[in-house]
N, C-alpha and C positions, 0 to 999 in steps of 0.2 A: 237869653237862653243859649247855651252853647252845645253843639253836637260833639260826637266822640272825637273828631278830628280838629276841633277848635273853630269850625266854620259858624259864622252867625246865621241864625235862621231868618233874618230880616226884620226882627222885632225892634232892634237898636237903629237900624238903618231907616225905617219908616218913622221912627221918632225924630231923627235927626233931619231926614229929607222926606217930608210927608207927600210929596208928589213923585217920588222915586217909583220906578217899576222894578220889582223884585222877580227875577227869573229863577226857574227850577235849575239847579246845577246837575252836572254829570258825575256820577259816582263811578269809579273804576278801581277795583282793588289793585294792590301792587302785584298780586299773583296773575293778574289778567292783563296787565298793561302792554305786554308784547304783542297781543293779539287784538288790541282795542282800536286800531287805526280806522276802520270802517265805522264803528260805533261813535267815535269821536268826530268824524267827517259828517256823518248823519246829524249828529247832535247840533254841530256848528251851522249846517245848512238849515235846519229847522228854526234857529234863532231869526233867520231872515224872513220868516213866513208871518 
């Protein structure tokens, strides 16, 4: 299954790598990217929790 931007939902990855951990991604529209630094920083920081 593909999303609108071409990213996989993880279905194919889980088939190829059954023990893989699939994380939720961060979606930021191109209209908001200039103001997204803190959102990106927070998202990356939360990956380590």
